[in-house]
All heavy atoms as TSV, in Angstrom:
chain	resi	resn	atom	element	x	y	z
A	1	MET	N	N	82.671	127.947	109.720
A	1	MET	CA	C	83.309	129.250	109.808
A	1	MET	C	C	84.817	129.055	109.882
A	1	MET	O	O	85.320	128.286	110.678
A	1	MET	CB	C	82.814	129.971	111.048
A	1	MET	CG	C	83.408	131.319	111.222
A	1	MET	SD	S	82.555	132.199	112.537
A	1	MET	CE	C	83.944	132.808	113.425
A	2	LEU	N	N	85.535	129.744	109.037
A	2	LEU	CA	C	86.989	129.666	109.010
A	2	LEU	C	C	87.555	130.718	109.941
A	2	LEU	O	O	87.279	131.904	109.804
A	2	LEU	CB	C	87.496	129.879	107.580
A	2	LEU	CG	C	89.001	129.849	107.383
A	2	LEU	CD1	C	89.548	128.484	107.772
A	2	LEU	CD2	C	89.349	130.146	105.942
A	3	VAL	N	N	88.340	130.267	110.911
A	3	VAL	CA	C	88.945	131.188	111.868
A	3	VAL	C	C	90.428	131.280	111.550
A	3	VAL	O	O	91.081	130.280	111.330
A	3	VAL	CB	C	88.741	130.686	113.310
A	3	VAL	CG1	C	89.432	131.612	114.285
A	3	VAL	CG2	C	87.256	130.578	113.624
A	4	GLY	N	N	90.959	132.466	111.532
A	4	GLY	CA	C	92.378	132.652	111.268
A	4	GLY	C	C	92.572	133.544	110.062
A	4	GLY	O	O	91.621	134.040	109.471
A	5	THR	N	N	93.819	133.718	109.682
A	5	THR	CA	C	94.136	134.598	108.569
A	5	THR	C	C	94.865	133.803	107.506
A	5	THR	O	O	95.856	133.152	107.777
A	5	THR	CB	C	95.044	135.757	109.033
A	5	THR	OG1	O	94.383	136.443	110.081
A	5	THR	CG2	C	95.341	136.704	107.904
A	6	MET	N	N	94.344	133.857	106.309
A	6	MET	CA	C	94.996	133.223	105.175
A	6	MET	C	C	95.036	134.266	104.065
A	6	MET	O	O	94.019	134.581	103.463
A	6	MET	CB	C	94.237	131.978	104.752
A	6	MET	CG	C	95.015	131.072	103.868
A	6	MET	SD	S	94.135	129.519	103.718
A	6	MET	CE	C	95.507	128.456	103.462
A	7	ASN	N	N	96.207	134.850	103.842
A	7	ASN	CA	C	96.321	135.950	102.896
A	7	ASN	C	C	96.207	135.496	101.448
A	7	ASN	O	O	95.598	136.169	100.641
A	7	ASN	CB	C	97.649	136.683	103.091
A	7	ASN	CG	C	97.732	137.326	104.455
A	7	ASN	OD1	O	96.723	137.608	105.065
A	7	ASN	ND2	N	98.937	137.543	104.928
A	8	ILE	N	N	96.822	134.366	101.113
A	8	ILE	CA	C	96.877	133.909	99.735
A	8	ILE	C	C	96.539	132.421	99.703
A	8	ILE	O	O	97.058	131.645	100.496
A	8	ILE	CB	C	98.294	134.113	99.145
A	8	ILE	CG1	C	98.661	135.588	99.162
A	8	ILE	CG2	C	98.389	133.550	97.750
A	8	ILE	CD1	C	100.080	135.879	98.770
A	9	MET	N	N	95.682	132.033	98.777
A	9	MET	CA	C	95.389	130.618	98.598
A	9	MET	C	C	96.397	130.058	97.612
A	9	MET	O	O	96.493	130.529	96.481
A	9	MET	CB	C	93.964	130.444	98.073
A	9	MET	CG	C	93.578	129.026	97.896
A	9	MET	SD	S	93.651	128.172	99.484
A	9	MET	CE	C	93.007	126.616	99.026
A	10	LEU	N	N	97.167	129.089	98.051
A	10	LEU	CA	C	98.157	128.466	97.190
A	10	LEU	C	C	97.565	127.222	96.552
A	10	LEU	O	O	96.757	126.519	97.154
A	10	LEU	CB	C	99.399	128.090	97.996
A	10	LEU	CG	C	100.159	129.263	98.609
A	10	LEU	CD1	C	101.256	128.758	99.525
A	10	LEU	CD2	C	100.746	130.130	97.523
A	11	ASN	N	N	97.985	126.944	95.338
A	11	ASN	CA	C	97.540	125.764	94.610
A	11	ASN	C	C	98.666	124.751	94.545
A	11	ASN	O	O	99.844	125.098	94.708
A	11	ASN	CB	C	97.116	126.152	93.195
A	11	ASN	CG	C	95.914	127.062	93.199
A	11	ASN	OD1	O	94.910	126.766	93.824
A	11	ASN	ND2	N	96.029	128.183	92.507
A	12	ILE	N	N	98.323	123.495	94.273
A	12	ILE	CA	C	99.339	122.461	94.100
A	12	ILE	C	C	100.235	122.874	92.940
A	12	ILE	O	O	99.766	123.291	91.884
A	12	ILE	CB	C	98.691	121.088	93.875
A	12	ILE	CG1	C	97.975	120.667	95.163
A	12	ILE	CG2	C	99.719	120.059	93.437
A	12	ILE	CD1	C	97.222	119.371	95.084
A	13	GLY	N	N	101.546	122.793	93.170
A	13	GLY	CA	C	102.523	123.207	92.171
A	13	GLY	C	C	103.101	124.589	92.422
A	13	GLY	O	O	104.142	124.933	91.888
A	14	ASP	N	N	102.413	125.398	93.248
A	14	ASP	CA	C	102.938	126.713	93.616
A	14	ASP	C	C	104.107	126.549	94.584
A	14	ASP	O	O	104.263	125.509	95.222
A	14	ASP	CB	C	101.866	127.558	94.308
A	14	ASP	CG	C	100.770	128.031	93.370
A	14	ASP	OD1	O	100.936	127.927	92.143
A	14	ASP	OD2	O	99.741	128.494	93.886
A	15	TYR	N	N	104.893	127.577	94.712
A	15	TYR	CA	C	105.987	127.569	95.678
A	15	TYR	C	C	105.593	128.395	96.896
A	15	TYR	O	O	104.955	129.434	96.765
A	15	TYR	CB	C	107.285	128.101	95.054
A	15	TYR	CG	C	107.909	127.084	94.144
A	15	TYR	CD1	C	107.543	126.999	92.808
A	15	TYR	CD2	C	108.831	126.170	94.630
A	15	TYR	CE1	C	108.091	126.037	91.974
A	15	TYR	CE2	C	109.388	125.202	93.812
A	15	TYR	CZ	C	109.009	125.146	92.482
A	15	TYR	OH	O	109.546	124.183	91.682
A	16	ALA	N	N	105.984	127.886	98.067
A	16	ALA	CA	C	105.656	128.545	99.326
A	16	ALA	C	C	106.948	128.900	100.058
A	16	ALA	O	O	107.915	128.151	100.019
A	16	ALA	CB	C	104.804	127.619	100.191
A	17	HIS	N	N	106.926	130.045	100.739
A	17	HIS	CA	C	108.066	130.499	101.532
A	17	HIS	C	C	107.633	130.520	102.992
A	17	HIS	O	O	106.661	131.180	103.343
A	17	HIS	CB	C	108.486	131.901	101.080
A	17	HIS	CG	C	109.543	132.503	101.922
A	17	HIS	ND1	N	109.293	133.492	102.854
A	17	HIS	CD2	C	110.868	132.261	101.998
A	17	HIS	CE1	C	110.411	133.830	103.440
A	17	HIS	NE2	N	111.378	133.104	102.956
A	18	HIS	N	N	108.357	129.796	103.859
A	18	HIS	CA	C	108.038	129.766	105.285
A	18	HIS	C	C	108.671	130.983	105.939
A	18	HIS	O	O	109.893	131.155	105.914
A	18	HIS	CB	C	108.573	128.474	105.914
A	18	HIS	CG	C	108.036	128.220	107.273
A	18	HIS	ND1	N	108.512	128.855	108.389
A	18	HIS	CD2	C	107.050	127.394	107.695
A	18	HIS	CE1	C	107.852	128.429	109.451
A	18	HIS	NE2	N	106.952	127.541	109.049
A	19	ARG	N	N	107.842	131.833	106.521
A	19	ARG	CA	C	108.339	133.097	107.086
A	19	ARG	C	C	109.309	132.905	108.235
A	19	ARG	O	O	110.264	133.659	108.387
A	19	ARG	CB	C	107.175	133.950	107.566
A	19	ARG	CG	C	106.324	134.474	106.453
A	19	ARG	CD	C	105.214	135.323	106.994
A	19	ARG	NE	N	104.283	135.684	105.931
A	19	ARG	CZ	C	103.182	136.347	106.142
A	19	ARG	NH1	N	102.846	136.723	107.354
A	19	ARG	NH2	N	102.391	136.641	105.132
A	20	SER	N	N	109.088	131.912	109.080
A	20	SER	CA	C	109.936	131.726	110.261
A	20	SER	C	C	111.282	131.109	109.933
A	20	SER	O	O	112.307	131.509	110.479
A	20	SER	CB	C	109.230	130.843	111.289
A	20	SER	OG	O	108.060	131.462	111.734
A	21	THR	N	N	111.298	130.099	109.047
A	21	THR	CA	C	112.545	129.382	108.770
A	21	THR	C	C	113.262	129.867	107.528
A	21	THR	O	O	114.460	129.645	107.377
A	21	THR	CB	C	112.278	127.871	108.597
A	21	THR	OG1	O	111.466	127.672	107.436
A	21	THR	CG2	C	111.617	127.288	109.820
A	22	GLY	N	N	112.528	130.487	106.614
A	22	GLY	CA	C	113.123	130.923	105.359
A	22	GLY	C	C	113.174	129.826	104.308
A	22	GLY	O	O	113.635	130.055	103.191
A	23	ASN	N	N	112.694	128.625	104.642
A	23	ASN	CA	C	112.689	127.525	103.684
A	23	ASN	C	C	111.691	127.791	102.562
A	23	ASN	O	O	110.673	128.447	102.755
A	23	ASN	CB	C	112.332	126.204	104.364
A	23	ASN	CG	C	113.380	125.765	105.356
A	23	ASN	OD1	O	114.495	126.268	105.369
A	23	ASN	ND2	N	113.034	124.819	106.204
A	24	VAL	N	N	111.994	127.256	101.377
A	24	VAL	CA	C	111.122	127.384	100.216
A	24	VAL	C	C	110.813	125.995	99.704
A	24	VAL	O	O	111.694	125.126	99.655
A	24	VAL	CB	C	111.808	128.208	99.100
A	24	VAL	CG1	C	110.951	128.254	97.848
A	24	VAL	CG2	C	112.115	129.606	99.585
A	25	GLY	N	N	109.551	125.776	99.322
A	25	GLY	CA	C	109.183	124.464	98.818
A	25	GLY	C	C	107.987	124.522	97.904
A	25	GLY	O	O	107.335	125.556	97.757
A	26	LYS	N	N	107.702	123.372	97.291
A	26	LYS	CA	C	106.606	123.236	96.338
A	26	LYS	C	C	105.408	122.607	97.040
A	26	LYS	O	O	105.549	121.587	97.719
A	26	LYS	CB	C	107.056	122.352	95.182
A	26	LYS	CG	C	106.138	122.323	94.013
A	26	LYS	CD	C	106.793	121.531	92.890
A	26	LYS	CE	C	106.031	121.710	91.616
A	26	LYS	NZ	N	106.709	120.989	90.523
A	27	VAL	N	N	104.225	123.196	96.890
A	27	VAL	CA	C	103.004	122.666	97.494
A	27	VAL	C	C	102.628	121.379	96.761
A	27	VAL	O	O	102.461	121.382	95.541
A	27	VAL	CB	C	101.852	123.692	97.419
A	27	VAL	CG1	C	100.570	123.101	97.977
A	27	VAL	CG2	C	102.216	124.971	98.146
A	28	VAL	N	N	102.517	120.272	97.509
A	28	VAL	CA	C	102.183	118.982	96.901
A	28	VAL	C	C	100.807	118.472	97.334
A	28	VAL	O	O	100.248	117.586	96.690
A	28	VAL	CB	C	103.263	117.916	97.195
A	28	VAL	CG1	C	104.584	118.299	96.527
A	28	VAL	CG2	C	103.460	117.711	98.677
A	29	ALA	N	N	100.245	119.023	98.402
A	29	ALA	CA	C	98.912	118.608	98.867
A	29	ALA	C	C	98.410	119.619	99.878
A	29	ALA	O	O	99.177	120.406	100.421
A	29	ALA	CB	C	98.966	117.221	99.503
A	30	TYR	N	N	97.117	119.585	100.133
A	30	TYR	CA	C	96.559	120.410	101.185
A	30	TYR	C	C	95.384	119.700	101.816
A	30	TYR	O	O	94.842	118.743	101.274
A	30	TYR	CB	C	96.173	121.812	100.719
A	30	TYR	CG	C	95.424	121.883	99.411
A	30	TYR	CD1	C	94.083	121.529	99.315
A	30	TYR	CD2	C	96.069	122.319	98.264
A	30	TYR	CE1	C	93.412	121.610	98.115
A	30	TYR	CE2	C	95.402	122.406	97.065
A	30	TYR	CZ	C	94.065	122.043	96.991
A	30	TYR	OH	O	93.408	122.124	95.802
A	31	GLY	N	N	95.040	120.140	103.000
A	31	GLY	CA	C	93.963	119.515	103.740
A	31	GLY	C	C	93.552	120.404	104.886
A	31	GLY	O	O	93.603	121.624	104.772
A	32	HIS	N	N	93.171	119.776	106.002
A	32	HIS	CA	C	92.763	120.546	107.175
A	32	HIS	C	C	92.923	119.688	108.416
A	32	HIS	O	O	93.088	118.472	108.332
A	32	HIS	CB	C	91.316	121.011	107.042
A	32	HIS	CG	C	90.329	119.889	107.157
A	32	HIS	ND1	N	89.993	119.110	106.072
A	32	HIS	CD2	C	89.640	119.409	108.204
A	32	HIS	CE1	C	89.118	118.186	106.466
A	32	HIS	NE2	N	88.889	118.349	107.755
A	33	GLN	N	N	92.887	120.339	109.543
A	33	GLN	CA	C	92.831	119.660	110.830
A	33	GLN	C	C	91.977	120.501	111.749
A	33	GLN	O	O	91.809	121.694	111.537
A	33	GLN	CB	C	94.217	119.410	111.410
A	33	GLN	CG	C	94.983	120.651	111.787
A	33	GLN	CD	C	96.377	120.312	112.295
A	33	GLN	OE1	O	96.978	119.349	111.883
A	33	GLN	NE2	N	96.876	121.118	113.203
A	34	ILE	N	N	91.413	119.863	112.747
A	34	ILE	CA	C	90.597	120.579	113.714
A	34	ILE	C	C	91.296	120.484	115.064
A	34	ILE	O	O	91.567	119.397	115.554
A	34	ILE	CB	C	89.178	119.990	113.782
A	34	ILE	CG1	C	88.506	120.159	112.419
A	34	ILE	CG2	C	88.372	120.677	114.883
A	34	ILE	CD1	C	87.145	119.530	112.304
A	35	VAL	N	N	91.640	121.640	115.621
A	35	VAL	CA	C	92.328	121.722	116.900
A	35	VAL	C	C	91.449	122.537	117.841
A	35	VAL	O	O	91.121	123.682	117.541
A	35	VAL	CB	C	93.714	122.390	116.748
A	35	VAL	CG1	C	94.390	122.530	118.093
A	35	VAL	CG2	C	94.577	121.610	115.768
A	36	ASP	N	N	91.065	121.927	118.946
A	36	ASP	CA	C	90.198	122.583	119.933
A	36	ASP	C	C	88.934	123.161	119.282
A	36	ASP	O	O	88.492	124.261	119.594
A	36	ASP	CB	C	90.945	123.692	120.681
A	36	ASP	CG	C	92.072	123.149	121.531
A	36	ASP	OD1	O	91.943	122.009	122.025
A	36	ASP	OD2	O	93.079	123.860	121.697
A	37	GLY	N	N	88.388	122.412	118.323
A	37	GLY	CA	C	87.162	122.830	117.658
A	37	GLY	C	C	87.338	123.904	116.605
A	37	GLY	O	O	86.368	124.429	116.077
A	38	VAL	N	N	88.588	124.233	116.265
A	38	VAL	CA	C	88.867	125.273	115.269
A	38	VAL	C	C	89.397	124.608	114.006
A	38	VAL	O	O	90.338	123.824	114.047
A	38	VAL	CB	C	89.897	126.296	115.804
A	38	VAL	CG1	C	90.245	127.321	114.738
A	38	VAL	CG2	C	89.376	126.969	117.060
A	39	TYR	N	N	88.794	124.922	112.870
A	39	TYR	CA	C	89.205	124.406	111.569
A	39	TYR	C	C	90.459	125.143	111.106
A	39	TYR	O	O	90.482	126.371	111.033
A	39	TYR	CB	C	88.070	124.619	110.562
A	39	TYR	CG	C	88.406	124.209	109.159
A	39	TYR	CD1	C	88.185	122.909	108.727
A	39	TYR	CD2	C	88.927	125.123	108.250
A	39	TYR	CE1	C	88.479	122.530	107.425
A	39	TYR	CE2	C	89.227	124.760	106.952
A	39	TYR	CZ	C	88.998	123.464	106.544
A	39	TYR	OH	O	89.293	123.092	105.257
A	40	LEU	N	N	91.521	124.387	110.811
A	40	LEU	CA	C	92.775	124.987	110.358
A	40	LEU	C	C	93.173	124.385	109.012
A	40	LEU	O	O	93.410	123.180	108.920
A	40	LEU	CB	C	93.896	124.724	111.365
A	40	LEU	CG	C	93.694	125.271	112.769
A	40	LEU	CD1	C	94.775	124.758	113.700
A	40	LEU	CD2	C	93.676	126.782	112.741
A	41	PRO	N	N	93.259	125.192	107.958
A	41	PRO	CA	C	93.741	124.678	106.680
A	41	PRO	C	C	95.234	124.363	106.788
A	41	PRO	O	O	95.967	125.047	107.512
A	41	PRO	CB	C	93.483	125.822	105.703
A	41	PRO	CG	C	93.341	127.033	106.540
A	41	PRO	CD	C	92.894	126.595	107.902
A	42	THR	N	N	95.673	123.322	106.093
A	42	THR	CA	C	97.077	122.920	106.143
A	42	THR	C	C	97.623	122.739	104.735
A	42	THR	O	O	96.877	122.509	103.794
A	42	THR	CB	C	97.257	121.598	106.911
A	42	THR	OG1	O	96.509	120.573	106.249
A	42	THR	CG2	C	96.797	121.720	108.341
A	43	LEU	N	N	98.937	122.851	104.603
A	43	LEU	CA	C	99.638	122.601	103.351
A	43	LEU	C	C	100.692	121.540	103.577
A	43	LEU	O	O	101.345	121.510	104.620
A	43	LEU	CB	C	100.361	123.860	102.863
A	43	LEU	CG	C	99.517	125.038	102.424
A	43	LEU	CD1	C	100.428	126.216	102.104
A	43	LEU	CD2	C	98.666	124.687	101.233
A	44	LYS	N	N	100.872	120.666	102.591
A	44	LYS	CA	C	101.997	119.736	102.606
A	44	LYS	C	C	102.959	120.255	101.544
A	44	LYS	O	O	102.611	120.374	100.376
A	44	LYS	CB	C	101.551	118.317	102.273
A	44	LYS	CG	C	102.683	117.321	102.343
A	44	LYS	CD	C	102.178	115.904	102.158
A	44	LYS	CE	C	103.323	114.921	102.331
A	44	LYS	NZ	N	102.836	113.532	102.165
A	45	VAL	N	N	104.166	120.603	102.003
A	45	VAL	CA	C	105.137	121.248	101.122
A	45	VAL	C	C	106.399	120.410	101.066
A	45	VAL	O	O	106.952	120.014	102.081
A	45	VAL	CB	C	105.462	122.673	101.633
A	45	VAL	CG1	C	106.520	123.332	100.777
A	45	VAL	CG2	C	104.198	123.510	101.669
A	46	GLU	N	N	106.863	120.142	99.853
A	46	GLU	CA	C	108.133	119.439	99.647
A	46	GLU	C	C	109.229	120.495	99.604
A	46	GLU	O	O	109.271	121.335	98.690
A	46	GLU	CB	C	108.079	118.679	98.322
A	46	GLU	CG	C	109.289	117.840	98.047
A	46	GLU	CD	C	109.133	117.095	96.742
A	46	GLU	OE1	O	108.548	116.005	96.758
A	46	GLU	OE2	O	109.565	117.633	95.697
A	47	VAL	N	N	110.103	120.482	100.598
A	47	VAL	CA	C	111.125	121.524	100.723
A	47	VAL	C	C	112.123	121.416	99.576
A	47	VAL	O	O	112.664	120.355	99.298
A	47	VAL	CB	C	111.849	121.435	102.084
A	47	VAL	CG1	C	112.968	122.458	102.167
A	47	VAL	CG2	C	110.854	121.636	103.217
A	48	GLN	N	N	112.364	122.538	98.912
A	48	GLN	CA	C	113.300	122.617	97.793
A	48	GLN	C	C	114.593	123.320	98.197
A	48	GLN	O	O	115.665	122.930	97.773
A	48	GLN	CB	C	112.660	123.400	96.630
A	48	GLN	CG	C	111.331	122.863	96.178
A	48	GLN	CD	C	111.447	121.596	95.372
A	48	GLN	OE1	O	112.331	121.481	94.541
A	48	GLN	NE2	N	110.580	120.646	95.621
A	49	VAL	N	N	114.471	124.381	99.009
A	49	VAL	CA	C	115.623	125.181	99.431
A	49	VAL	C	C	115.572	125.321	100.943
A	49	VAL	O	O	114.617	125.855	101.490
A	49	VAL	CB	C	115.599	126.582	98.776
A	49	VAL	CG1	C	116.779	127.413	99.273
A	49	VAL	CG2	C	115.589	126.480	97.267
A	50	VAL	N	N	116.603	124.826	101.624
A	50	VAL	CA	C	116.674	124.912	103.075
A	50	VAL	C	C	117.542	126.103	103.452
A	50	VAL	O	O	118.653	126.259	102.951
A	50	VAL	CB	C	117.262	123.613	103.684
A	50	VAL	CG1	C	117.416	123.750	105.184
A	50	VAL	CG2	C	116.403	122.428	103.322
A	51	ASN	N	N	117.028	126.942	104.344
A	51	ASN	CA	C	117.779	128.096	104.840
A	51	ASN	C	C	118.452	127.680	106.145
A	51	ASN	O	O	117.835	127.691	107.186
A	51	ASN	CB	C	116.834	129.275	105.054
A	51	ASN	CG	C	117.569	130.512	105.515
A	51	ASN	OD1	O	118.766	130.484	105.759
A	51	ASN	ND2	N	116.844	131.595	105.649
A	52	TYR	N	N	119.704	127.323	106.078
A	52	TYR	CA	C	120.422	126.831	107.247
A	52	TYR	C	C	120.709	127.931	108.274
A	52	TYR	O	O	121.015	127.645	109.411
A	52	TYR	CB	C	121.731	126.161	106.832
A	52	TYR	CG	C	121.501	124.858	106.120
A	52	TYR	CD1	C	121.629	124.765	104.736
A	52	TYR	CD2	C	121.124	123.720	106.823
A	52	TYR	CE1	C	121.399	123.572	104.082
A	52	TYR	CE2	C	120.895	122.524	106.174
A	52	TYR	CZ	C	121.038	122.461	104.801
A	52	TYR	OH	O	120.797	121.279	104.167
A	53	LEU	N	N	120.599	129.184	107.907
A	53	LEU	CA	C	120.907	130.270	108.830
A	53	LEU	C	C	119.895	130.379	109.960
A	53	LEU	O	O	120.185	130.960	110.991
A	53	LEU	CB	C	120.973	131.602	108.081
A	53	LEU	CG	C	122.110	131.721	107.079
A	53	LEU	CD1	C	122.042	133.072	106.373
A	53	LEU	CD2	C	123.456	131.546	107.756
A	54	HIS	N	N	118.689	129.826	109.791
A	54	HIS	CA	C	117.666	129.926	110.823
A	54	HIS	C	C	117.578	128.677	111.705
A	54	HIS	O	O	116.724	128.588	112.549
A	54	HIS	CB	C	116.300	130.205	110.188
A	54	HIS	CG	C	116.141	131.632	109.798
A	54	HIS	ND1	N	116.561	132.114	108.580
A	54	HIS	CD2	C	115.625	132.681	110.458
A	54	HIS	CE1	C	116.291	133.397	108.524
A	54	HIS	NE2	N	115.732	133.771	109.632
A	55	GLN	N	N	118.463	127.711	111.506
A	55	GLN	CA	C	118.418	126.518	112.335
A	55	GLN	C	C	119.083	126.780	113.688
A	55	GLN	O	O	120.003	127.583	113.795
A	55	GLN	CB	C	119.108	125.343	111.649
A	55	GLN	CG	C	118.296	124.830	110.472
A	55	GLN	CD	C	118.904	123.583	109.874
A	55	GLN	OE1	O	119.995	123.174	110.248
A	55	GLN	NE2	N	118.191	122.972	108.969
A	56	VAL	N	N	118.626	126.079	114.702
A	56	VAL	CA	C	119.138	126.258	116.060
A	56	VAL	C	C	120.621	125.858	116.108
A	56	VAL	O	O	121.013	124.842	115.573
A	56	VAL	CB	C	118.331	125.388	117.056
A	56	VAL	CG1	C	118.927	125.470	118.440
A	56	VAL	CG2	C	116.876	125.827	117.050
A	57	GLY	N	N	121.412	126.695	116.725
A	57	GLY	CA	C	122.820	126.380	116.921
A	57	GLY	C	C	123.734	126.847	115.802
A	57	GLY	O	O	124.938	126.718	115.905
A	58	VAL	N	N	123.170	127.371	114.718
A	58	VAL	CA	C	123.995	127.848	113.620
A	58	VAL	C	C	124.164	129.350	113.780
A	58	VAL	O	O	123.202	130.087	113.818
A	58	VAL	CB	C	123.336	127.526	112.259
A	58	VAL	CG1	C	124.176	128.090	111.124
A	58	VAL	CG2	C	123.147	126.023	112.105
A	59	PRO	N	N	125.406	129.828	113.897
A	59	PRO	CA	C	125.622	131.254	114.079
A	59	PRO	C	C	125.214	132.044	112.840
A	59	PRO	O	O	125.356	131.573	111.717
A	59	PRO	CB	C	127.123	131.365	114.320
A	59	PRO	CG	C	127.703	130.121	113.778
A	59	PRO	CD	C	126.638	129.066	113.859
A	60	THR	N	N	124.691	133.241	113.051
A	60	THR	CA	C	124.303	134.110	111.933
A	60	THR	C	C	125.093	135.406	112.005
A	60	THR	O	O	125.745	135.694	112.999
A	60	THR	CB	C	122.791	134.434	111.980
A	60	THR	OG1	O	122.527	135.130	113.199
A	60	THR	CG2	C	121.958	133.180	111.907
A	61	MET	N	N	125.015	136.193	110.962
A	61	MET	CA	C	125.751	137.457	110.884
A	61	MET	C	C	124.903	138.628	111.335
A	61	MET	O	O	125.157	139.748	110.975
A	61	MET	CB	C	126.200	137.675	109.428
A	61	MET	CG	C	127.083	136.593	108.873
A	61	MET	SD	S	128.763	136.694	109.459
A	61	MET	CE	C	129.336	138.120	108.615
A	62	GLU	N	N	123.864	138.410	112.135
A	62	GLU	CA	C	122.963	139.486	112.549
A	62	GLU	C	C	123.545	140.320	113.662
A	62	GLU	O	O	124.246	139.929	114.500
A	62	GLU	CB	C	121.627	138.893	112.993
A	62	GLU	CG	C	120.935	138.196	111.837
A	62	GLU	CD	C	119.650	137.519	112.280
A	62	GLU	OE1	O	119.268	137.623	113.464
A	62	GLU	OE2	O	119.035	136.875	111.454
C-alpha cells in the first residue's frame, strides 16, 4: 500500500521543480525507501538551476 500523495509521476529525463527551494533539475533515477514501515518513492534529480533566493542567510525582496 502506497501512503502519501504523489500528484504526478515523473519519468527519467523529465524536469522537476522543488517547491520549497525553487531549484529545478532533471530526473536521473528513482527508487524508494522505507521509513518507519512506510514506503516512500524517491527521485534522484541532477540540479540544473539553483534558486539562491531561498538559501539560508540570503536576503530576499519579500
